[in-house]
N, CA, C and O of each residue as an XYZ file, in Angstrom:
688
protein
N     -53.506    -12.279     24.857
C     -52.615    -13.402     25.105
C     -52.053    -13.325     26.519
O     -52.314    -12.376     27.259
N     -51.284    -14.333     26.873
C     -50.730    -14.421     28.221
C     -49.595    -13.426     28.415
O     -48.625    -13.420     27.657
N     -49.725    -12.589     29.434
C     -48.696    -11.590     29.729
C     -47.651    -12.135     30.693
O     -46.465    -11.830     30.565
N     -48.086    -12.937     31.653
C     -47.185    -13.490     32.667
C     -46.238    -14.497     32.008
O     -46.698    -15.491     31.446
N     -44.910    -14.255     32.068
C     -43.952    -15.153     31.411
C     -44.053    -16.610     31.871
O     -43.878    -17.520     31.061
N     -44.331    -16.844     33.149
C     -44.416    -18.237     33.618
C     -45.647    -18.925     33.037
O     -45.594    -20.107     32.698
N     -46.751    -18.194     32.920
C     -47.957    -18.758     32.312
C     -47.746    -19.006     30.818
O     -48.188    -20.011     30.260
N     -47.066    -18.068     30.205
C     -46.766    -18.190     28.776
C     -45.900    -19.422     28.518
O     -46.156    -20.176     27.580
N     -44.883    -19.625     29.345
C     -44.014    -20.798     29.214
C     -44.782    -22.084     29.451
O     -44.615    -23.065     28.726
N     -45.629    -22.070     30.478
C     -46.446    -23.251     30.787
C     -47.362    -23.594     29.611
O     -47.508    -24.756     29.234
N     -47.973    -22.557     29.044
C     -48.841    -22.768     27.889
C     -48.066    -23.332     26.699
O     -48.547    -24.211     25.985
N     -46.864    -22.811     26.505
C     -46.029    -23.292     25.409
C     -45.639    -24.758     25.627
O     -45.670    -25.553     24.689
N     -45.276    -25.111     26.847
C     -44.918    -26.511     27.137
C     -46.098    -27.442     26.870
O     -45.926    -28.534     26.328
N     -47.287    -27.006     27.252
C     -48.485    -27.815     26.985
C     -48.715    -27.971     25.484
O     -49.062    -29.047     24.998
N     -48.513    -26.880     24.772
C     -48.662    -26.905     23.321
C     -47.692    -27.901     22.699
O     -48.078    -28.701     21.847
N     -46.443    -27.855     23.122
C     -45.431    -28.757     22.572
C     -45.664    -30.200     23.009
O     -45.365    -31.137     22.268
N     -46.197    -30.371     24.212
C     -46.524    -31.732     24.663
C     -47.601    -32.331     23.762
O     -47.563    -33.513     23.420
N     -48.560    -31.487     23.387
C     -49.649    -31.970     22.540
C     -49.225    -32.162     21.090
O     -49.637    -33.133     20.456
N     -48.408    -31.253     20.549
C     -48.094    -31.269     19.112
C     -46.658    -31.646     18.770
O     -46.350    -31.884     17.603
N     -45.787    -31.704     19.748
C     -44.361    -31.911     19.485
C     -44.052    -33.139     18.646
O     -43.306    -33.053     17.671
N     -44.614    -34.272     19.015
C     -44.302    -35.511     18.288
C     -44.857    -35.490     16.864
O     -44.171    -35.896     15.926
N     -46.086    -35.021     16.698
C     -46.653    -34.985     15.345
C     -45.906    -33.975     14.473
O     -45.713    -34.205     13.279
N     -45.487    -32.857     15.070
C     -44.684    -31.891     14.313
C     -43.349    -32.494     13.911
O     -42.888    -32.310     12.785
N     -42.729    -33.221     14.843
C     -41.445    -33.861     14.529
C     -41.602    -34.757     13.307
O     -40.795    -34.679     12.380
N     -42.622    -35.602     13.289
C     -42.788    -36.539     12.170
C     -43.175    -35.825     10.886
O     -42.771    -36.238      9.799
N     -43.951    -34.762     11.000
C     -44.265    -33.969      9.805
C     -42.975    -33.398      9.214
O     -42.740    -33.494      8.009
N     -42.159    -32.816     10.055
C     -40.888    -32.241      9.617
C     -39.963    -33.325      9.090
O     -39.316    -33.141      8.058
N     -39.896    -34.437      9.779
C     -38.987    -35.523      9.387
C     -39.346    -36.072      8.016
O     -38.464    -36.443      7.241
N     -40.637    -36.123      7.717
C     -41.039    -36.618      6.395
C     -40.611    -35.655      5.287
O     -40.532    -36.052      4.125
N     -40.338    -34.413      5.628
C     -39.869    -33.447      4.632
C     -38.347    -33.457      4.537
O     -37.794    -33.527      3.440
N     -37.674    -33.387      5.675
C     -36.200    -33.273      5.662
C     -35.496    -34.616      5.763
O     -34.296    -34.701      5.503
N     -36.214    -35.665      6.133
C     -35.787    -37.053      6.230
C     -34.875    -37.352      7.423
O     -35.198    -38.237      8.215
N     -33.773    -36.662      7.577
C     -32.812    -36.982      8.623
C     -33.278    -36.592     10.016
O     -33.909    -35.551     10.201
N     -32.965    -37.431     10.993
C     -33.350    -37.183     12.375
C     -32.741    -35.882     12.897
O     -33.446    -35.055     13.474
N     -31.430    -35.697     12.694
C     -30.767    -34.492     13.208
C     -31.357    -33.222     12.598
O     -31.585    -32.234     13.298
N     -31.601    -33.258     11.291
C     -32.218    -32.098     10.637
C     -33.626    -31.861     11.180
O     -34.023    -30.719     11.409
N     -34.374    -32.938     11.385
C     -35.734    -32.807     11.910
C     -35.715    -32.202     13.315
O     -36.549    -31.359     13.644
N     -34.762    -32.636     14.136
C     -34.628    -32.074     15.488
C     -34.309    -30.582     15.415
O     -34.898    -29.785     16.144
N     -33.384    -30.205     14.543
C     -33.016    -28.791     14.383
C     -34.207    -27.959     13.923
O     -34.467    -26.879     14.454
N     -34.921    -28.469     12.937
C     -36.073    -27.745     12.406
C     -37.176    -27.657     13.460
O     -37.828    -26.620     13.589
N     -37.386    -28.729     14.208
C     -38.390    -28.692     15.272
C     -38.034    -27.622     16.295
O     -38.906    -26.887     16.758
N     -36.772    -27.534     16.642
C     -36.336    -26.521     17.598
C     -36.592    -25.110     17.039
O     -37.115    -24.248     17.744
N     -36.225    -24.884     15.785
C     -36.478    -23.584     15.159
C     -37.973    -23.290     15.103
O     -38.400    -22.159     15.333
N     -38.758    -24.309     14.799
C     -40.211    -24.162     14.750
C     -40.746    -23.750     16.115
O     -41.566    -22.838     16.221
N     -40.279    -24.426     17.155
C     -40.734    -24.113     18.519
C     -40.378    -22.687     18.901
O     -41.181    -21.984     19.514
N     -39.189    -22.264     18.545
C     -38.763    -20.894     18.839
C     -39.673    -19.899     18.120
O     -40.108    -18.907     18.706
N     -39.957    -20.173     16.841
C     -40.826    -19.273     16.077
C     -42.239    -19.244     16.657
O     -42.852    -18.182     16.756
N     -42.749    -20.407     17.038
C     -44.092    -20.457     17.617
C     -44.124    -19.659     18.913
O     -45.015    -18.837     19.125
N     -43.146    -19.908     19.776
C     -43.111    -19.236     21.070
C     -42.972    -17.727     20.904
O     -43.650    -16.961     21.588
N     -42.099    -17.300     20.004
C     -41.846    -15.862     19.859
C     -42.957    -15.135     19.112
O     -43.068    -13.912     19.206
N     -43.781    -15.876     18.368
C     -44.818    -15.189     17.588
C     -46.233    -15.606     17.964
O     -47.174    -15.305     17.229
N     -46.404    -16.286     19.083
C     -47.735    -16.753     19.475
C     -48.709    -15.584     19.628
O     -49.907    -15.736     19.391
N     -48.197    -14.430     20.020
C     -49.069    -13.257     20.159
C     -49.620    -12.788     18.820
O     -50.630    -12.084     18.778
N     -48.965    -13.170     17.722
C     -49.447    -12.749     16.404
C     -50.498    -13.706     15.836
O     -51.088    -13.430     14.792
N     -50.733    -14.826     16.517
C     -51.779    -15.751     16.061
C     -53.124    -15.056     16.240
O     -53.525    -14.740     17.360
N     -53.809    -14.822     15.137
C     -55.041    -14.034     15.148
C     -56.268    -14.866     15.513
O     -57.283    -14.320     15.946
N     -56.180    -16.167     15.342
C     -57.317    -17.011     15.692
C     -58.371    -17.102     14.612
O     -59.456    -17.629     14.859
N     -58.079    -16.593     13.398
C     -59.070    -16.707     12.331
C     -58.975    -18.047     11.615
O     -59.760    -18.319     10.706
N     -58.038    -18.874     12.007
C     -57.910    -20.240     11.503
C     -57.589    -21.151     12.679
O     -57.530    -20.707     13.825
N     -57.385    -22.412     12.386
C     -57.042    -23.358     13.444
C     -55.606    -23.146     13.921
O     -54.723    -22.807     13.133
N     -55.390    -23.346     15.198
C     -54.048    -23.243     15.760
C     -53.124    -24.270     15.113
O     -51.968    -23.969     14.814
N     -53.637    -25.488     14.896
C     -52.799    -26.532     14.292
C     -52.355    -26.134     12.886
O     -51.220    -26.407     12.495
N     -53.231    -25.500     12.135
C     -52.881    -25.052     10.786
C     -51.746    -24.030     10.851
O     -50.797    -24.098     10.070
N     -51.847    -23.097     11.775
C     -50.813    -22.072     11.951
C     -49.487    -22.716     12.333
O     -48.440    -22.350     11.800
N     -49.528    -23.670     13.251
C     -48.317    -24.362     13.702
C     -47.695    -25.165     12.558
O     -46.484    -25.105     12.343
N     -48.516    -25.910     11.828
C     -48.014    -26.700     10.701
C     -47.440    -25.798      9.608
O     -46.479    -26.177      8.938
N     -48.018    -24.611      9.421
C     -47.484    -23.657      8.431
C     -46.066    -23.258      8.797
O     -45.180    -23.223      7.944
N     -45.859    -22.960     10.062
C     -44.527    -22.583     10.526
C     -43.562    -23.749     10.344
O     -42.453    -23.570      9.841
N     -43.983    -24.939     10.753
C     -43.125    -26.123     10.641
C     -42.773    -26.420      9.183
O     -41.629    -26.757      8.876
N     -43.744    -26.298      8.293
C     -43.506    -26.566      6.873
C     -42.519    -25.559      6.294
O     -41.591    -25.939      5.580
N     -42.716    -24.271      6.599
C     -41.788    -23.242      6.104
C     -40.378    -23.482      6.627
O     -39.409    -23.346      5.880
N     -40.254    -23.837      7.900
C     -38.930    -24.083      8.484
C     -38.266    -25.302      7.836
O     -37.062    -25.292      7.579
N     -39.054    -26.351      7.573
C     -38.505    -27.555      6.933
C     -38.038    -27.240      5.512
O     -36.976    -27.702      5.092
N     -38.818    -26.463      4.778
C     -38.420    -26.089      3.415
C     -37.185    -25.191      3.443
O     -36.330    -25.287      2.562
N     -37.087    -24.332      4.435
C     -35.892    -23.499      4.587
C     -34.669    -24.374      4.807
O     -33.604    -24.116      4.247
N     -34.823    -25.411      5.627
C     -33.722    -26.344      5.869
C     -33.312    -27.045      4.576
O     -32.119    -27.198      4.310
N     -34.279    -27.469      3.772
C     -33.956    -28.107      2.493
C     -33.234    -27.144      1.569
O     -32.283    -27.528      0.887
N     -33.679    -25.898      1.543
C     -33.034    -24.901      0.675
C     -31.582    -24.679      1.069
O     -30.739    -24.414      0.212
N     -31.286    -24.784      2.355
C     -29.904    -24.622      2.824
C     -29.009    -25.729      2.273
O     -27.794    -25.553      2.179
N     -29.597    -26.861      1.911
C     -28.832    -27.998      1.416
C     -28.618    -27.953     -0.095
O     -27.910    -28.796     -0.646
N     -29.221    -26.986     -0.759
C     -29.090    -26.911     -2.211
C     -27.980    -25.943     -2.595
O     -27.554    -25.095     -1.810
N     -27.540    -26.104     -3.810
C     -26.553    -25.184     -4.363
C     -27.287    -24.031     -5.033
O     -28.512    -24.062     -5.149
N     -26.569    -23.040     -5.465
C     -27.151    -21.793     -5.962
C     -28.266    -22.005     -6.992
O     -29.347    -21.437     -6.839
N     -28.033    -22.797     -8.021
C     -29.026    -22.942     -9.077
C     -29.771    -24.276     -9.013
O     -30.363    -24.711    -10.001
N     -29.740    -24.900     -7.884
C     -30.373    -26.205     -7.710
C     -31.721    -26.000     -7.010
O     -31.845    -25.150     -6.128
N     -32.715    -26.775     -7.404
C     -34.010    -26.676     -6.730
C     -34.066    -27.713     -5.610
O     -33.309    -28.683     -5.612
N     -34.964    -27.499     -4.660
C     -35.072    -28.473     -3.567
C     -35.603    -29.813     -4.067
O     -35.390    -30.842     -3.426
N     -36.296    -29.808     -5.214
C     -36.774    -31.072     -5.773
C     -35.620    -31.973     -6.202
O     -35.780    -33.192     -6.278
N     -34.465    -31.385     -6.483
C     -33.315    -32.183     -6.922
C     -32.627    -32.901     -5.763
O     -31.661    -33.633     -5.977
N     -33.110    -32.702     -4.546
C     -32.507    -33.345     -3.376
C     -33.013    -34.769     -3.155
O     -32.583    -35.429     -2.209
N     -33.906    -35.252     -3.999
C     -34.506    -36.572     -3.803
C     -33.503    -37.678     -3.566
O     -33.677    -38.467     -2.637
N     -32.445    -37.767     -4.384
C     -31.460    -38.842     -4.212
C     -30.651    -38.645     -2.938
O     -30.297    -39.619     -2.275
N     -30.355    -37.396     -2.588
C     -29.643    -37.119     -1.343
C     -30.491    -37.535     -0.146
O     -29.988    -38.133      0.804
N     -31.781    -37.213     -0.199
C     -32.680    -37.584      0.890
C     -32.853    -39.103      0.951
O     -32.963    -39.672      2.037
N     -32.878    -39.754     -0.203
C     -32.994    -41.217     -0.234
C     -31.760    -41.867      0.403
O     -31.877    -42.858      1.124
N     -30.581    -41.303      0.134
C     -29.352    -41.812      0.766
C     -29.412    -41.637      2.278
O     -28.992    -42.516      3.031
N     -29.934    -40.505      2.711
C     -30.072    -40.250      4.152
C     -31.054    -41.246      4.769
O     -30.841    -41.738      5.877
N     -32.132    -41.536      4.037
C     -33.111    -42.523      4.500
C     -32.447    -43.881      4.669
O     -32.639    -44.549      5.685
N     -31.671    -44.284      3.681
C     -30.942    -45.563      3.748
C     -30.031    -45.606      4.972
O     -30.002    -46.597      5.701
N     -29.291    -44.525      5.186
C     -28.324    -44.482      6.285
C     -29.009    -44.544      7.650
O     -28.441    -45.073      8.605
N     -30.225    -44.005      7.746
C     -30.900    -43.952      9.037
C     -31.926    -45.058      9.235
O     -32.601    -45.100     10.263
N     -32.049    -45.955      8.261
C     -33.017    -47.035      8.366
C     -32.405    -48.208      9.134
O     -31.340    -48.701      8.762
N     -33.067    -48.656     10.199
C     -32.558    -49.815     10.948
C     -32.537    -51.065     10.072
O     -33.334    -51.207      9.144
N     -31.623    -51.950     10.382
C     -31.467    -53.183      9.592
C     -32.745    -54.020      9.575
O     -33.043    -54.679      8.579
N     -33.497    -53.995     10.672
C     -34.699    -54.826     10.766
C     -35.966    -54.072     10.341
O     -37.076    -54.468     10.697
N     -35.797    -52.999      9.588
C     -36.943    -52.182      9.167
C     -37.837    -52.960      8.206
O     -37.377    -53.830      7.466
N     -39.095    -52.633      8.237
C     -40.082    -53.212      7.343
C     -39.740    -52.775      5.913
O     -39.759    -51.583      5.605
N     -39.431    -53.732      5.051
C     -38.992    -53.392      3.695
C     -40.092    -52.712      2.883
O     -39.799    -51.890      2.015
N     -41.345    -53.043      3.154
C     -42.448    -52.395      2.452
C     -42.507    -50.916      2.825
O     -42.701    -50.063      1.958
N     -42.339    -50.611      4.112
C     -42.364    -49.223      4.569
C     -41.185    -48.443      3.990
O     -41.341    -47.288      3.596
N     -40.009    -49.067      3.935
C     -38.832    -48.406      3.368
C     -39.063    -48.123      1.880
O     -38.732    -47.041      1.394
N     -39.622    -49.080      1.168
C     -39.932    -48.897     -0.255
C     -40.934    -47.750     -0.435
O     -40.799    -46.933     -1.346
N     -41.924    -47.704      0.434
C     -42.914    -46.633      0.399
C     -42.241    -45.271      0.622
O     -42.537    -44.306     -0.083
N     -41.343    -45.201      1.596
C     -40.622    -43.949      1.869
C     -39.746    -43.543      0.685
O     -39.671    -42.362      0.345
N     -39.090    -44.507      0.064
C     -38.271    -44.203     -1.119
C     -39.153    -43.686     -2.254
O     -38.774    -42.763     -2.975
N     -40.318    -44.282     -2.403
C     -41.251    -43.824     -3.434
C     -41.646    -42.371     -3.177
O     -41.707    -41.570     -4.109
N     -41.909    -42.037     -1.935
C     -42.280    -40.656     -1.601
C     -41.155    -39.678     -1.921
O     -41.409    -38.537     -2.308
N     -39.916    -40.125     -1.759
C     -38.781    -39.240     -2.023
C     -38.555    -38.978     -3.508
O     -37.779    -38.094     -3.870
N     -39.221    -39.734     -4.363
C     -39.122    -39.459     -5.802
C     -40.081    -38.345     -6.222
O     -39.993    -37.831     -7.337
N     -40.991    -37.978     -5.330
C     -41.993    -36.958     -5.651
C     -41.396    -35.557     -5.567
O     -40.495    -35.308     -4.766
N     -41.901    -34.646     -6.396
C     -41.528    -33.235     -6.206
C     -41.966    -32.797     -4.806
O     -42.942    -33.320     -4.269
N     -41.264    -31.862     -4.228
C     -41.473    -31.461     -2.840
C     -42.920    -31.093     -2.530
O     -43.462    -31.538     -1.518
N     -43.549    -30.293     -3.377
C     -44.925    -29.866     -3.092
C     -45.906    -31.041     -3.138
O     -46.859    -31.085     -2.360
N     -45.675    -31.992     -4.046
C     -46.523    -33.184     -4.069
C     -46.306    -34.011     -2.804
O     -47.256    -34.540     -2.227
N     -45.065    -34.117     -2.385
C     -44.740    -34.898     -1.186
C     -45.383    -34.286      0.057
O     -45.922    -35.003      0.900
N     -45.326    -32.959      0.166
C     -45.928    -32.296      1.324
C     -47.447    -32.488      1.318
O     -48.036    -32.814      2.348
N     -48.072    -32.289      0.171
C     -49.523    -32.479      0.068
C     -49.890    -33.922      0.408
O     -50.847    -34.169      1.141
N     -49.127    -34.865     -0.125
C     -49.398    -36.281      0.141
C     -49.234    -36.586      1.634
O     -50.095    -37.227      2.236
N     -48.135    -36.128      2.224
C     -47.880    -36.417      3.638
C     -48.961    -35.843      4.546
O     -49.434    -36.519      5.460
N     -49.347    -34.612      4.297
C     -50.365    -33.987      5.151
C     -51.710    -34.690      5.016
O     -52.451    -34.819      5.990
N     -52.016    -35.136      3.825
C     -53.300    -35.825      3.593
C     -53.247    -37.267      4.102
O     -54.157    -37.715      4.799
N     -52.193    -37.986      3.758
C     -52.089    -39.407      4.080
C     -51.760    -39.647      5.559
O     -52.470    -40.386      6.241
N     -50.699    -39.030      6.047
C     -50.253    -39.282      7.414
C     -51.026    -38.473      8.454
O     -51.413    -39.006      9.494
N     -51.248    -37.201      8.179
C     -51.876    -36.319      9.162
C     -53.386    -36.211      8.977
O     -54.072    -35.568      9.772
N     -53.899    -36.845      7.923
C     -55.332    -36.923      7.638
C     -56.004    -35.557      7.639
O     -57.100    -35.389      8.175
N     -55.334    -34.588      7.033
C     -55.877    -33.237      6.958
C     -56.757    -33.082      5.732
O     -56.583    -33.762      4.721
N     -57.701    -32.172      5.852
C     -58.565    -31.855      4.710
C     -57.763    -31.016      3.711
O     -56.725    -30.447      4.049
N     -58.263    -30.953      2.489
C     -57.586    -30.131      1.478
C     -57.610    -28.652      1.883
O     -56.670    -27.909      1.598
N     -58.684    -28.236      2.545
C     -58.756    -26.843      2.998
C     -57.655    -26.553      4.024
O     -57.012    -25.504      3.966
N     -57.439    -27.475      4.957
C     -56.374    -27.283      5.947
C     -55.004    -27.247      5.261
O     -54.160    -26.412      5.586
N     -54.797    -28.157      4.318
C     -53.516    -28.204      3.607
C     -53.314    -26.908      2.816
O     -52.201    -26.387      2.742
N     -54.389    -26.396      2.230
C     -54.308    -25.133      1.488
C     -53.891    -23.993      2.418
O     -53.087    -23.141      2.039
N     -54.435    -23.980      3.628
C     -54.061    -22.941      4.591
C     -52.605    -23.076      5.038
O     -51.948    -22.075      5.324
N     -52.114    -24.282      5.095
C     -50.726    -24.511      5.510
C     -49.758    -24.133      4.399
O     -48.757    -23.458      4.639
N     -50.062    -24.567      3.196
C     -49.118    -24.406      2.084
C     -49.337    -23.138      1.260
O     -48.448    -22.704      0.528
N     -50.518    -22.553      1.385
C     -50.824    -21.386      0.558
C     -51.183    -21.761     -0.875
O     -51.236    -20.897     -1.750
N     -51.429    -23.035     -1.113
C     -51.772    -23.513     -2.459
C     -53.285    -23.621     -2.614
O     -54.015    -23.710     -1.627
N     -53.740    -23.614     -3.844
C     -55.135    -23.762     -4.195
C     -55.597    -25.200     -3.915
O     -54.843    -26.148     -4.134
N     -56.824    -25.359     -3.435
C     -57.359    -26.682     -3.112
C     -57.323    -27.611     -4.322
O     -56.937    -28.773     -4.192
N     -57.718    -27.122     -5.490
C     -57.717    -27.966     -6.691
C     -56.299    -28.397     -7.061
O     -56.086    -29.528     -7.498
N     -55.333    -27.500     -6.887
C     -53.933    -27.849     -7.140
C     -53.494    -28.942     -6.181
O     -52.807    -29.882     -6.581
N     -53.887    -28.824     -4.915
C     -53.523    -29.833     -3.915
C     -54.156    -31.186     -4.222
O     -53.518    -32.225     -4.056
N     -55.388    -31.172     -4.661
C     -56.051    -32.429     -5.034
C     -55.302    -33.097     -6.179
O     -55.071    -34.306     -6.166
N     -54.927    -32.294     -7.165
C     -54.164    -32.835     -8.294
C     -52.810    -33.351     -7.821
O     -52.388    -34.439     -8.211
N     -52.127    -32.575     -6.981
C     -50.829    -33.016     -6.440
C     -50.960    -34.337     -5.710
O     -50.136    -35.234     -5.888
N     -51.985    -34.459     -4.891
C     -52.186    -35.688     -4.121
C     -52.421    -36.878     -5.052
O     -51.836    -37.944     -4.861
N     -53.262    -36.697     -6.042
C     -53.581    -37.821     -6.941
C     -52.403    -38.183     -7.845
O     -52.171    -39.361     -8.118
N     -51.659    -37.180     -8.310
C     -50.434    -37.472     -9.064
C     -49.449    -38.221     -8.183
O     -48.810    -39.175     -8.627
N     -49.326    -37.787     -6.937
C     -48.415    -38.441     -5.996
C     -48.827    -39.889     -5.772
O     -47.982    -40.784     -5.783
N     -50.114    -40.124     -5.570
C     -50.606    -41.498     -5.392
C     -50.221    -42.374     -6.576
O     -49.716    -43.482     -6.399
N     -50.461    -41.877     -7.774
C     -50.146    -42.641     -8.982
C     -48.650    -42.932     -9.083
O     -48.250    -44.048     -9.416
N     -47.826    -41.922     -8.792
C     -46.372    -42.105     -8.872
C     -45.879    -43.103     -7.825
O     -44.998    -43.915     -8.108
N     -46.434    -43.047     -6.639
C     -46.026    -43.974     -5.574
C     -46.412    -45.406     -5.957
O     -45.613    -46.330     -5.810
N     -47.626    -45.580     -6.441
C     -48.069    -46.915     -6.865
C     -47.172    -47.455     -7.980
O     -46.775    -48.620     -7.958
N     -46.861    -46.606     -8.942
C     -46.006    -47.016    -10.064
C     -44.608    -47.394     -9.570
O     -44.052    -48.409     -9.991
N     -44.039    -46.574     -8.675
C     -42.716    -46.843     -8.133
C     -42.698    -48.187     -7.404
O     -41.793    -48.996     -7.608
N     -43.677    -48.417     -6.572
C     -43.729    -49.671     -5.797
C     -43.886    -50.859     -6.737
O     -43.230    -51.885     -6.559
N     -44.740    -50.726     -7.721
C     -44.950    -51.801     -8.689
C     -43.640    -52.122     -9.438
O     -43.317    -53.291     -9.652
N     -42.891    -51.077     -9.831
C     -41.642    -51.268    -10.555
C     -40.526    -51.864     -9.688
O     -39.606    -52.492    -10.212
N     -40.603    -51.668     -8.364
C     -39.522    -52.095     -7.469
C     -39.871    -53.325     -6.626
O     -39.171    -53.639     -5.663
N     -40.948    -54.016     -6.987
C     -41.274    -55.278     -6.323
C     -41.318    -56.374     -7.381
O     -41.556    -56.128     -8.563
N     -41.089    -57.545     -6.923
C     -40.989    -58.680     -7.871
C     -42.300    -59.075     -8.475
O     -42.353    -60.006     -9.280
């Protein structure tokens, strides 16, 4: 890896220029709020920068980066829960945050879609987001989440069905 600190910093800036925005949106789809997403992105960047030397290269760099971002986002969600509460129980809290941060002129179909996603259990939502928004393969998602490919396929299809049902129930 790069030994020269200025080269290392330059490389990191290039990395963030290339992945920063997509990481932000990946994180935001998990934590919902802009401020939380910014905080998690910052923590993610710090972790990437401080541990880049540990990247072994036996997988894709993007997979490694998304793994860090996903873990940091889930850590942020866990901080918002109470002792015996699961992160899946944050759905209504996240939906309220979505409402508060949605511009008045927002596309109502997109807002409905986002609300539908927030009804999903966290692991289904992450699998759905990575597949739908980031267009990742199940193998890539498995490397990011540590889940079995077949489990991810099931999560994605259950999520699709739940989202369709939610939208159908909430439209005239």
